[in-house]
C-alpha atoms as one frame of an Amber mdcrd trajectory, in Angstrom:
protein
   3.452  -3.592 -47.549   2.192  -4.508 -44.363  -1.696  -4.092 -43.513  -0.806
  -3.648 -39.690  -2.170  -0.579 -38.255  -0.441  -1.202 -34.969   3.195  -2.588
 -34.516   5.005  -3.051 -31.212   8.584  -4.128 -31.015  10.459  -5.153 -28.039
   8.582  -2.486 -25.999   9.636  -2.245 -22.368   8.547   0.360 -19.547  10.575
   0.837 -16.265   9.241   2.898 -13.538  11.248   4.058 -10.508   9.324   3.327
  -7.327   8.761   6.497  -5.114  10.040   8.540  -7.618   7.935  10.980 -10.124
   8.272   8.787 -13.287   5.281   6.598 -12.566   2.912   9.670 -12.652   3.189
  10.241 -16.053  -0.134   9.140 -17.224  -1.763  11.002 -14.124  -0.364  14.453
 -14.083  -3.113  16.846 -13.728  -3.577  20.050 -16.009  -1.079  23.189 -15.661
  -2.030  26.424 -14.383  -0.102  29.620 -14.944   0.688  29.249 -11.156   2.560
  25.705 -11.558   4.271  27.117 -14.630   5.813  29.964 -12.489   6.590  27.750
  -9.568   8.554  25.366 -11.989  10.207  28.277 -13.385  11.393  29.473  -9.982
  12.390  25.798  -8.661  14.368  25.239 -12.022  17.895  26.836 -10.772  17.845
  24.765  -7.753  17.084  21.599  -9.310  20.024  22.330 -11.716  22.298  23.203
  -8.647  21.403  19.547  -7.057  21.605  17.618 -10.297  25.259  19.118 -10.807
  26.118  18.351  -7.040  25.086  14.662  -7.511  26.980  14.194 -10.698  30.167
  15.655  -9.016  29.839  13.286  -6.039  30.794   9.822  -6.947  27.644   7.521
  -6.314  28.161   4.694  -4.021  27.896   0.700  -4.628  25.192   1.058  -2.005
  23.189   3.820  -3.423  23.231   2.232  -6.951  22.098  -1.135  -5.638  19.317
   0.978  -3.694  18.466   2.694  -6.956  18.240  -0.547  -9.010  16.074  -2.234
  -6.196  13.577   0.714  -6.601  13.087  -0.201 -10.317   9.613  -1.645 -11.545
   9.239  -3.021 -15.062   5.789  -2.680 -16.028   6.455  -4.259 -19.534   9.026
  -6.105 -20.743  10.197  -6.963 -24.133   6.535  -6.824 -25.507   5.927  -7.248
 -29.266   2.805  -7.930 -31.680   1.075  -6.520 -34.555  -2.394  -5.335 -35.006
  -4.159  -5.757 -38.308  -7.111  -3.177 -39.457 -10.177  -4.399 -38.188  -8.905
  -6.754 -35.437 -10.800  -6.468 -32.429  -8.340  -7.497 -29.379  -8.958  -8.078
 -25.699  -5.996  -7.280 -23.553  -6.306  -9.227 -20.350  -4.490  -9.810 -16.964
  -4.428  -9.421 -13.397  -3.687  -6.118 -11.736  -0.441  -4.705 -12.304   0.263
  -7.155 -15.266   1.034  -3.991 -17.644  -2.296  -3.584 -19.501  -2.722   0.237
 -18.939   0.745   0.917 -19.451   0.553  -0.600 -22.587  -2.473   1.243 -23.887
  -0.827   4.411 -22.615   2.152   3.996 -24.488   0.232   3.089 -27.318  -2.041
   6.569 -26.967   1.204   8.744 -26.463   0.537   9.400 -23.018   3.813   7.797
 -21.645   7.116   7.054 -23.348   8.462   3.800 -23.250  11.944   2.941 -21.816
  12.833   0.616 -24.508  11.449  -0.645 -28.057   9.152   0.989 -30.412   5.854
   1.354 -31.486   4.256   2.277 -34.931   0.545   3.356 -35.170  -1.224   4.204
 -38.694  -4.504   5.907 -38.569  -6.533   8.216 -36.426  -6.689   6.756 -32.769
  -9.401   7.769 -30.137  -8.265   6.482 -26.521 -10.698   6.150 -23.306  -8.130
   5.180 -20.572  -9.328   6.880 -17.449 -11.553   9.434 -16.160  -9.839  12.698
 -16.986  -7.947  11.575 -20.051  -8.634  13.572 -23.163 -10.895  16.369 -21.638
  -9.935  19.662 -20.378 -11.540  20.289 -17.107 -12.173  23.908 -17.551 -14.035
  23.518 -20.616 -17.674  22.717 -21.397 -18.986  19.435 -22.499 -19.820  21.201
 -25.788 -16.479  22.880 -26.069 -14.594  19.490 -25.108 -16.450  17.516 -28.167
 -15.447  19.887 -30.654 -11.796  20.072 -29.042 -11.663  16.212 -29.475 -12.817
  16.063 -32.842 -10.002  18.664 -34.081  -7.521  16.499 -32.229  -8.750  13.644
 -34.241  -8.406  15.747 -37.085 -11.776  16.204 -38.135 -13.149  19.726 -39.346
 -15.891  21.658 -37.456 -18.362  20.670 -39.843 -17.795  16.927 -39.443 -17.980
  17.067 -35.447 -21.360  19.207 -35.795 -22.748  16.330 -38.313 -22.361  13.797
 -35.512 -22.971  16.434 -32.555 -26.543  15.742 -31.859 -26.014  11.902 -31.983
 -23.055  12.276 -29.489 -25.114  14.144 -26.957 -27.784  11.757 -27.203 -25.888
   8.805 -26.617 -24.166  10.531 -23.449 -27.645  11.775 -22.062 -25.734  14.735
 -20.538 -27.819  17.586 -22.847 -28.815  19.629 -19.453 -25.123  19.935 -18.590
 -23.713  20.563 -22.025 -22.614  24.090 -21.225 -21.247  23.178 -17.883 -17.546
  22.941 -17.274 -16.883  19.227 -17.063 -14.758  19.476 -13.919 -18.239  19.761
 -12.344 -19.352  16.667 -13.655 -19.730  13.343 -11.958 -17.634  10.640 -13.019
 -20.447   8.707 -14.548 -21.366  11.896 -16.685 -17.551  12.187 -17.724 -17.158
   8.598 -18.806 -20.601   8.840 -20.892 -19.693  11.789 -22.716 -15.942  10.719
 -23.198 -17.172   7.384 -24.514 -19.599   8.817 -26.514 -17.025  11.262 -28.148
 -14.612   8.818 -28.545 -17.413   6.279 -30.428 -19.072   8.339 -32.536 -15.846
  10.602 -34.177 -15.009   7.930 -36.330 -11.588   6.953 -35.305  -9.906   4.260
 -37.031  -8.484   2.729 -33.928 -10.531   2.681 -30.598  -8.889   2.126 -27.232
 -10.909   1.211 -24.073  -9.602   0.574 -20.717 -11.560  -0.687 -17.792 -13.082
   3.017 -17.370 -16.301   1.675 -18.393 -16.753   0.121 -15.026 -17.748   3.428
 -13.673 -20.799   3.868 -15.549 -24.372   1.975 -14.513 -25.293  -1.562 -15.915
 -27.474  -0.001 -18.369 -24.703   2.398 -19.720 -22.168  -0.581 -19.641 -24.513
  -2.641 -22.031 -25.189   0.528 -24.118 -21.330   0.897 -24.510 -20.476  -2.520
 -25.484 -23.308  -2.873 -27.877 -21.650   0.438 -29.572 -18.309  -1.189 -29.533
 -19.550  -4.401 -31.018 -21.355  -2.135 -33.679 -18.197  -0.102 -34.402 -16.044
  -3.186 -34.702 -18.135  -5.522 -36.841 -20.272  -3.044 -38.806 -17.661  -0.324
 -39.443 -14.659  -2.620 -39.353 -12.554  -0.385 -37.117  -9.792  -1.768 -35.000
 -10.839  -2.094 -31.255  -8.081  -2.684 -28.062 -10.456  -3.440 -25.265  -8.993
  -4.204 -21.737 -11.548  -5.296 -19.144 -11.917  -7.753 -16.229 -15.122  -8.595
 -17.534 -14.498 -11.717 -19.300 -18.078 -12.326 -20.642 -17.699  -8.911 -22.460
 -14.287  -9.843 -23.648 -15.401 -13.076 -25.057 -18.444 -11.701 -26.989 -16.735
  -8.537 -28.408 -13.041  -9.811 -29.064 -11.842 -12.419 -31.618  -8.284 -12.214
 -30.377  -6.651 -12.112 -27.010  -3.448 -11.011 -25.276  -2.744 -12.157 -22.027
  -0.154 -10.068 -19.991   1.448 -11.384 -16.971   3.828  -9.667 -15.169   4.511
  -7.276 -18.054   5.146 -10.006 -20.506   2.933 -11.603 -23.061   2.072 -14.903
 -21.783  -0.729 -15.733 -24.723  -1.360 -14.279 -27.998  -3.968 -16.220 -29.928
  -7.600 -16.590 -29.765  -9.603 -14.860 -27.107 -10.886 -18.410 -25.667  -7.249
 -19.431 -25.021  -6.102 -16.029 -23.392  -9.421 -16.393 -21.239  -8.356 -19.737
 -20.127  -4.919 -18.945 -19.379  -5.997 -15.937 -17.134  -8.555 -17.800 -15.541
  -5.940 -20.777 -14.760  -3.551 -17.978 -13.169  -6.513 -16.926 -10.806  -7.087
 -20.630  -9.666  -4.372 -20.322  -7.099  -3.547 -23.220  -4.425  -5.242 -22.811
  -1.214  -2.569 -24.558   0.822   0.929 -23.375   1.139  -0.140 -21.137   3.915
  -0.355 -22.556   7.406  -1.557 -26.201   6.671  -0.214 -28.598   9.441   1.642
 -31.661   7.427   0.960 -33.940  10.557  -2.396 -33.704  10.165  -4.939 -34.567
   7.586  -5.145 -31.446   5.421  -6.289 -29.795   2.033  -3.317 -29.965  -0.307
  -4.761 -27.715  -3.117  -7.888 -26.445  -4.904  -8.285 -25.628  -8.241 -11.024
 -24.671 -10.794 -10.522 -26.075 -14.549 -10.543 -22.903 -16.654 -12.010 -24.680
 -19.665 -15.238 -25.666 -17.797 -16.059 -22.099 -16.923 -15.693 -21.069 -20.403
 -18.237 -23.541 -21.352 -20.960 -23.150 -18.756 -20.181 -25.595 -16.431 -17.860
 -26.093 -13.579 -15.146 -28.453 -12.335 -13.148 -28.274  -9.015 -10.222 -30.454
  -8.360  -9.466 -30.878  -4.216  -6.244 -32.663  -3.492  -5.717 -34.056   0.377
  -2.904 -35.475   2.103  -2.938 -37.288   5.420  -0.052 -39.071   7.615  -2.512
 -41.540   8.387  -5.075 -43.664   6.257  -8.539 -42.349   6.391 -11.514 -44.243
   6.275 -14.000 -42.500   4.663 -13.300 -39.432   3.035 -15.828 -36.474   2.557
 -15.486 -32.973   1.056 -17.882 -30.199   0.755 -17.866 -26.969  -1.211 -19.671
 -23.530  -0.902 -19.941 -21.304  -3.783 -20.004 -17.441  -3.058 -20.656 -14.482
  -5.451 -18.679 -11.344  -5.530 -20.954 -10.197  -2.596 -20.131 -13.034  -0.380
 -23.512 -14.419  -0.658 -23.581 -18.149  -0.881 -25.018 -19.569  -3.944 -24.979
 -23.049  -3.224 -23.406 -25.753  -0.963 -22.743 -29.205  -1.859 -21.038 -32.260
  -0.271 -20.030 -35.811  -1.039 -22.541 -37.290   1.400 -25.538 -35.530  -0.902
 -24.562 -37.674  -3.745 -25.615 -41.075  -4.479 -22.571 -41.785  -7.120 -20.041
 -41.146  -4.630 -18.166 -43.964  -3.104 -15.636 -43.153  -0.249 -12.552 -45.430
   0.039  -9.830 -45.581   2.412  -6.915 -43.442   1.215  -3.852 -41.247   2.614
  -3.190 -39.151  -0.676  -5.638 -38.322  -3.661  -7.965 -35.800  -5.304 -11.646
 -35.421  -4.972 -13.478 -33.855  -8.298 -16.824 -32.317  -8.405 -18.288 -31.791
 -12.035 -21.487 -29.509 -12.288 -22.507 -29.962 -15.856 -24.765 -26.844 -16.037
 -24.030 -23.982 -13.772 -27.176 -21.877 -13.342 -25.362 -18.882 -12.618 -25.005
 -15.586 -14.366 -21.723 -14.428 -15.511 -19.758 -12.568 -12.639 -16.649 -13.208
  -9.867 -17.226 -16.380  -7.692 -15.168 -17.994  -4.996 -15.179 -21.341  -3.407
 -14.566 -22.350   0.073 -13.862 -26.287   0.757 -14.201 -28.346   4.033 -12.416
 -31.703   4.044 -13.391 -34.461   6.679 -13.495 -38.152   7.466 -17.216 -38.965
   7.467 -19.099 -36.186   9.192 -15.891 -35.347  11.006 -14.434 -31.898   9.907
 -10.575 -32.367   9.358  -9.729 -29.075   7.492 -11.125 -26.139   5.780 -10.136
 -23.583   3.143 -11.978 -20.342   3.059 -12.277 -18.512  -0.487  -9.663 -20.915
  -1.417  -9.938 -20.176  -5.272 -11.915 -17.498  -7.012 -12.912 -17.220 -10.813
 -14.899 -15.234 -13.613 -17.825 -17.461 -14.836 -18.938 -16.640 -18.217 -22.545
 -17.667 -18.826 -23.296 -19.031 -22.222 -26.612 -17.658 -22.055 -25.810 -13.743
 -23.219 -27.152 -11.280 -25.355 -24.966  -9.202 -27.840 -23.156  -7.071 -26.042
 -21.946  -9.554 -23.234 -25.065  -8.953 -21.067 -26.992 -11.698 -19.388 -30.726
 -12.430 -20.503 -31.988 -11.109 -17.255 -30.594  -8.953 -14.750 -32.287  -9.775
 -11.759 -30.885 -11.881  -9.157 -27.866 -14.448  -9.395 -29.083 -17.803 -10.360
 -30.401 -18.436 -13.994 -33.522 -20.828 -13.949 -35.458 -22.564 -16.782 -38.983
 -23.534 -17.133 -42.091 -23.751 -19.241 -44.265 -20.735 -20.106 -47.844 -21.069
 -20.873 -50.598 -18.337 -21.888 -54.245 -19.142 -21.554 -56.650 -16.718 -23.100
 -59.978 -16.017 -21.609 -62.953 -15.781 -23.825 -64.552 -12.177 -23.675
């Protein structure tokens, strides 16, 4: 008998752009007024549907309907064994959240099937799983019952949940009055402490502050490694994914591009974000930058390699190049050009590639961008602003994927000494 707790077979999900089907996971809770309004509209909906069925659809309308189709997932298959800790990564719109919503039974697939064995707790987005009219206390009990626990079992863990969430003062307040941060803290505390056999967590943790994110990542590590429970984790924080997960699934345009080690999945993701800087408005009749890329293997091992391709209709005598690295706030971290290096030897050329290798990049983990200038000697010939972006993973992290320090952007090393004065 298979030991898999999740099995996904040829899963596909289609949405119709501009229709109502795309809102399946975001529908708000119903009131009596909503139900009454739906009942009153039902005969008119039936009449409109009958009218459409009796009128032959033209080829043009069929083509228009087809053009509005969007496949969020296409032919996705994989298995998850008990105790697996899997990072699901990809660009925005790759299908990550849709996949988790289908696994959580929030959205129905268009094609394919899934099989899940075991109690599952999902934390997908602010609002999922809680009833806004109930208090925090009532929602804790409700979620425990949904997971199949008795009230005695929920009560046994109740104090631990409240202490982790840090919402004791607001425990008897309806959660619709909670801030997004409070909502997420309580939702994660419930999901992590009520003994689910499978824990699914989406990017929702980004809502919390930095300290709480560290706390959550540490708890997920504890859940995965000491309790042996299965975790599916979606995040754009590659440091957290690398530290928490052993296996990675990289989704690209709704399909699985990589399913293997977390290092291989992260490398593929980062390679996809390292896009060319040129094909936009470069004048091929002049010397120009033809491409910029970052080696994904380098940034997963704490160093940086940047390759800049150039092309020119004439031979250039002394080719020079420079880069500026910016953090996610647009603050320049450093600038470095070929004239600052003693080892660089400029030579005449028309086409080629200049590479920069920084063996020990003294940065904390995060998202960075690179701008490039290209020239002949000190004469500027071309520039590419924000030519490439990448997620840097610092090798200097604590358990839970956090940096050893939280102040500043640069990581420095030095020698500390203690002198004790005699009394």
